[in-house]
Legacy VTK file of the C-alpha trace (Angstrom):
# vtk DataFile Version 3.0
C-alpha trace
ASCII
DATASET POLYDATA
POINTS 72 float
5.361 9.399 7.278
6.885 5.480 7.095
4.956 2.337 6.875
4.792 0.331 10.319
4.713 -3.427 10.374
1.463 -4.743 11.875
-0.639 -1.619 10.544
-3.569 -2.147 8.186
-3.724 0.663 5.403
-6.670 1.432 3.180
-7.255 3.128 0.285
-10.758 3.720 -2.265
-10.840 2.682 -5.746
-10.458 5.219 -8.334
-13.494 4.068 -10.417
-15.815 2.925 -7.472
-15.792 5.048 -4.076
-17.474 2.034 -2.420
-14.542 -0.485 -3.131
-12.022 -0.472 -0.385
-8.412 -2.301 -0.589
-6.745 -2.986 2.364
-3.463 -4.492 3.080
-1.399 -5.097 6.124
2.458 -4.368 6.355
3.707 -7.594 7.572
7.600 -6.268 7.252
9.868 -3.691 5.781
13.122 -2.327 4.781
14.561 0.807 3.822
13.513 0.218 0.422
10.544 -2.275 0.492
7.350 -3.171 1.838
6.009 -6.767 2.537
2.357 -6.667 2.393
-0.525 -8.840 3.035
-4.062 -8.457 1.356
-7.351 -9.630 2.665
-7.034 -12.836 0.539
-3.819 -13.829 2.388
-1.181 -13.064 -0.440
1.585 -11.690 0.132
3.680 -9.302 -2.139
6.547 -6.902 -1.771
6.728 -3.514 -3.016
8.993 -0.912 -3.822
8.543 2.375 -1.697
8.740 5.483 -3.454
8.381 8.974 -1.527
5.608 11.289 -2.959
4.838 14.434 -1.103
7.027 13.454 1.697
4.947 10.346 2.584
6.385 6.748 1.868
3.916 5.423 -0.954
3.199 2.250 -2.609
1.385 0.683 -5.503
-0.003 -2.679 -3.749
-1.358 -4.135 -6.703
1.201 -2.863 -9.404
1.625 0.075 -11.566
-1.053 0.410 -14.228
-3.826 2.900 -15.145
-6.000 3.987 -12.071
-3.930 1.465 -9.763
-4.697 1.944 -5.930
-2.101 3.801 -4.422
-1.477 3.347 -0.380
0.172 6.190 1.304
1.542 5.882 4.686
0.432 9.581 5.672
-3.241 9.018 5.039
LINES 1 73
72 0 1 2 3 4 5 6 7 8 9 10 11 12 13 14 15 16 17 18 19 20 21 22 23 24 25 26 27 28 29 30 31 32 33 34 35 36 37 38 39 40 41 42 43 44 45 46 47 48 49 50 51 52 53 54 55 56 57 58 59 60 61 62 63 64 65 66 67 68 69 70 71
């Protein structure tokens, strides 16, 4: 699965099941995705392939960081 521009992807927090992170894909290239969060901040993230799906770390890579997966 690949990220599609214009689609909002969501994931739950590892620590709090009621906390949901939402990010909209603004544009993409072969190696990166540009995303907007609910506050309107834009960021560009590198795409990695995990279990056959495109995956990004929208808030950066750190312990218990949220992960957005295009396949779920």
